[in-house]
C-alpha positions in Angstrom: -19.3 -38.8 -74.9 -15.4 -38.9 -74.5 -13.7 -35.8 -76.0 -11.6 -37.2 -78.8 -8.2 -36.0 -77.4 -9.1 -37.4 -74.0 -10.1 -40.8 -75.5 -8.0 -43.6 -74.2 -9.9 -46.4 -76.0 -7.5 -49.0 -77.5 -4.9 -48.5 -74.9 -3.9 -50.5 -71.9 -2.8 -48.7 -68.7 -1.0 -50.0 -65.7 -1.9 -48.3 -62.3 0.3 -49.4 -59.2 -1.2 -48.8 -55.7 -4.7 -48.9 -57.2 -6.6 -50.4 -54.2 -7.3 -47.1 -52.7 -6.4 -43.4 -52.6 -4.8 -41.8 -55.6 -4.3 -44.9 -57.5 -8.0 -46.1 -57.3 -8.8 -42.7 -58.6 -6.5 -42.9 -61.5 -7.7 -46.2 -62.4 -11.2 -45.1 -62.3 -10.6 -41.9 -64.5 -8.4 -43.9 -67.1 -11.3 -46.5 -67.5 -14.0 -43.6 -67.9 -11.8 -42.3 -70.6 -12.1 -45.8 -72.5 -8.7 -47.4 -71.2 -8.3 -50.9 -70.2 -6.7 -50.7 -66.7 -4.5 -53.2 -64.9 -4.8 -52.5 -61.1 -1.7 -53.4 -59.4 -1.6 -53.7 -55.6 -0.4 -55.9 -52.7 -3.7 -55.1 -51.2 -7.1 -56.4 -52.5 -8.0 -54.2 -55.6 -11.2 -56.1 -56.4 -13.5 -53.6 -55.4 -12.0 -51.1 -57.7 -12.0 -53.5 -60.7 -15.6 -54.3 -59.9 -16.5 -50.7 -59.8 -14.9 -50.0 -63.1 -16.8 -53.0 -64.7 -20.0 -52.0 -63.2 -19.7 -48.8 -65.0 -19.1 -50.1 -68.2 -15.3 -50.2 -68.2 -12.6 -52.8 -68.6 -10.2 -53.7 -65.9 -8.3 -56.4 -64.4 -6.0 -56.9 -61.1 -2.5 -58.0 -60.5 -2.3 -59.0 -57.0 1.2 -59.3 -55.3 4.4 -57.5 -54.0 5.8 -55.2 -56.7 9.2 -55.1 -55.0 9.9 -58.9 -55.6 12.4 -59.8 -58.3 10.5 -60.7 -61.7 7.2 -58.8 -60.4 7.7 -56.0 -63.0 8.3 -58.4 -65.9 5.0 -60.3 -64.8 2.8 -56.9 -64.4 4.0 -56.0 -68.0 3.4 -59.3 -69.5 0.0 -59.5 -67.8 -1.1 -55.9 -69.2 0.3 -56.8 -72.6 -2.0 -59.7 -72.6 -5.2 -57.9 -72.0 -5.7 -56.9 -75.6 -5.0 -53.2 -76.4 -1.5 -51.9 -77.0 0.2 -51.3 -73.6 0.6 -47.4 -73.7 0.7 -46.2 -70.0 2.5 -46.8 -66.9 1.5 -45.0 -63.8 3.9 -45.6 -60.7 1.8 -44.5 -57.8 2.4 -47.0 -55.2 4.1 -45.7 -52.2 4.8 -46.2 -48.4 6.0 -44.2 -45.5 8.0 -45.2 -42.4 9.0 -42.1 -40.7 11.7 -41.8 -38.4 14.5 -39.3 -37.4 17.7 -40.4 -38.8 18.9 -41.4 -35.2 16.1 -44.0 -35.0 15.8 -45.0 -38.6 16.8 -48.6 -39.0 18.1 -50.4 -42.4 14.9 -52.2 -42.6 12.6 -49.0 -42.8 15.1 -47.4 -45.2 15.3 -50.4 -47.4 11.3 -50.9 -47.6 10.7 -47.4 -48.4 13.2 -47.2 -51.1 12.3 -50.6 -52.5 8.6 -49.5 -52.9 9.1 -45.7 -53.9 12.1 -46.1 -56.1 13.4 -49.5 -57.0 10.1 -51.1 -58.2 9.1 -48.0 -60.3 12.7 -48.4 -61.9 12.1 -51.9 -62.6 8.7 -51.3 -64.1 10.1 -48.5 -66.2 12.8 -50.8 -67.3 10.2 -53.7 -68.1 7.9 -51.5 -70.1 10.7 -49.6 -72.0 12.1 -53.1 -73.0 8.5 -54.1 -74.2 8.1 -50.8 -76.2 11.6 -51.2 -77.8 10.8 -55.0 -78.8 7.2 -54.4 -79.9 6.7 -50.7 -80.4 4.2 -48.6 -78.2 1.5 -49.2 -80.6 -0.2 -46.1 -79.1 1.0 -42.7 -77.6 3.2 -44.0 -74.9 3.4 -42.3 -71.3 5.2 -42.9 -67.9 4.0 -40.9 -65.0 5.7 -41.1 -61.9 4.6 -40.1 -58.4 7.3 -38.1 -56.6 6.4 -36.0 -53.5 7.3 -32.5 -52.2 9.2 -34.2 -49.4 11.5 -35.3 -52.1 11.9 -31.8 -53.7 12.2 -29.9 -50.5 13.2 -32.3 -47.7 10.9 -33.0 -44.7 12.3 -33.8 -41.4 11.5 -37.3 -40.2 11.3 -38.6 -43.9 14.9 -39.1 -45.1 14.1 -42.5 -46.5 10.9 -41.3 -48.2 12.5 -38.0 -49.4 15.6 -39.5 -50.8 13.4 -42.2 -52.8 11.0 -39.5 -54.0 13.8 -37.2 -55.1 15.4 -40.2 -56.9 12.3 -40.8 -58.7 12.1 -37.3 -60.0 15.6 -37.4 -61.2 14.8 -40.9 -62.9 11.9 -39.1 -64.6 14.2 -36.6 -66.2 16.6 -39.2 -67.3 14.1 -41.4 -68.7 12.4 -38.4 -70.6 15.8 -38.1 -72.5 16.5 -41.7 -72.9 13.0 -42.9 -74.2 12.4 -39.8 -76.3 13.6 -41.7 -79.4 10.7 -44.1 -78.9 8.3 -41.2 -78.7 7.6 -41.9 -74.9 6.6 -39.0 -72.8 7.7 -39.3 -69.3 6.6 -37.1 -66.4 6.1 -36.9 -62.6 3.5 -35.4 -60.4 3.8 -34.4 -56.7 0.2 -34.7 -55.4 -1.5 -33.1 -52.5 -4.5 -35.2 -51.6 -6.2 -36.6 -48.4 -5.4 -40.3 -48.8 -5.0 -43.1 -46.0 -1.3 -42.7 -46.4 -1.1 -38.9 -46.3 -3.5 -38.7 -43.5 -1.3 -40.7 -41.3 1.6 -38.7 -42.4 0.3 -35.1 -42.2 -3.0 -35.3 -40.3 -5.0 -32.2 -40.4 -2.4 -30.4 -42.4 -3.9 -31.7 -45.7 -7.0 -29.8 -46.6 -10.0 -32.3 -46.7 -11.1 -30.8 -49.9 -8.0 -32.1 -51.7 -9.6 -35.1 -53.3 -7.5 -38.0 -55.1 -9.7 -37.4 -58.1 -8.3 -33.9 -58.7 -4.9 -35.6 -59.1 -6.3 -38.3 -61.2 -7.7 -35.7 -63.7 -4.4 -34.4 -64.3 -2.9 -37.8 -64.7 -5.6 -38.6 -67.3 -4.8 -35.3 -69.2 -1.0 -36.3 -69.3 -1.9 -39.8 -70.4 -4.2 -38.7 -73.2 -3.2 -37.1 -76.5 -3.5 -33.6 -74.8 -0.2 -34.7 -73.3 1.5 -35.1 -76.6 5.0 -33.3 -76.5 4.9 -32.8 -72.6 7.8 -34.7 -71.3 10.5 -34.2 -68.5 8.2 -32.3 -66.6 7.2 -32.4 -62.8 3.8 -31.0 -61.6 2.6 -30.3 -58.1 -1.2 -31.0 -58.1 -3.3 -29.6 -55.4 -7.2 -29.5 -55.9 -7.7 -27.0 -58.7 -4.1 -25.7 -58.6 -1.4 -27.0 -60.8 2.1 -25.9 -60.6 5.0 -26.9 -62.8 8.3 -27.1 -61.2 11.9 -27.0 -62.6 14.9 -28.8 -61.1 17.9 -27.1 -59.2 18.7 -23.6 -60.3 21.7 -21.3 -59.8 21.2 -19.0 -56.8 24.7 -17.6 -56.7 27.9 -17.6 -58.7 31.4 -16.8 -58.2 34.5 -16.4 -60.7 38.1 -16.5 -59.7 40.5 -14.2 -61.5 42.8 -17.2 -61.7 42.9 -20.4 -59.9 40.6 -20.8 -57.0 42.4 -20.3 -53.7 41.3 -20.7 -50.2 42.5 -17.1 -49.6 39.8 -15.7 -51.9 37.2 -17.7 -50.0 35.9 -14.6 -48.4 34.9 -13.1 -51.8 33.6 -16.4 -53.0 31.1 -16.7 -50.0 29.7 -13.2 -50.6 29.2 -14.1 -54.1 27.8 -17.5 -53.7 25.6 -16.3 -50.9 24.5 -12.9 -51.8 21.4 -13.0 -49.5 23.2 -14.6 -46.6 21.4 -17.9 -47.1 24.2 -20.1 -46.1 22.1 -22.6 -44.4 19.2 -24.5 -46.1 16.2 -24.8 -43.9 13.2 -26.7 -45.8 9.9 -25.0 -45.3 7.7 -26.6 -42.7 5.6 -29.5 -44.5 2.6 -27.3 -43.7 3.7 -24.4 -45.8 3.8 -26.8 -48.9 0.1 -26.7 -48.9 -0.3 -23.1 -49.3 1.6 -22.4 -52.5 0.3 -19.3 -54.5 -2.5 -20.5 -56.9 -2.3 -19.7 -60.7 -5.4 -19.4 -62.7 -5.5 -21.4 -65.9 -6.5 -19.6 -68.9 -10.1 -20.1 -70.1 
């Protein structure tokens, strides 16, 4: 029995990168909650679709390259034809091609930005146009998958970090733009052991961090329990969920008159009261040891 506020029956959901890892877990959770799920991936997602159908759920697949022109519109049209109102877009697909900046070629930059930022933008645009033309028909959600690399920076991932930071900023902007349609737009930064994260971080990701933990949070945001939650970014790590905010003021300086270079020494002391003039991102391993916050019972 599905709890009423978690019931996604009569809603169609799009999940990109659904052939494995977090995307596959998200597709499964949404289907378990009653949603009709379109599993989008360049790889074969037939096993995920079959598992959903064998469990009594409803799913279909879209197989192709989400970075190609027209792909976003085709995905939205395919989902819209499945029957229930198109209500949820989960931009989960991602790739990494890690290089230090000295060795990062244009192809690796372009490929990572295309999958992690440009394709989600196009899908958001396509579904927003669909909703504006037809109405959401059900509580509408966009859930983007950012990354802590994009929030804090990570050496060797300038392409990936830039794309994921852009996706976080896009989330905030779309939350404002689509509020008039009643659409809630949020982002997650997941910590989970997947084929992609294993290749990037190896043993630095705890093997107990399951993609299904991330999918449960996505299912919550997609449900009626997510009503009114928009423009937020959540780090999801197992049983821990952390809500983050964007850039915040760390130091301020006010000139008595017009600013002048002669007064820069005083400005420096005010702007950097802790002497932290150089930003050094935390080692990526430290990003997996954030303080846990117990949820109220």
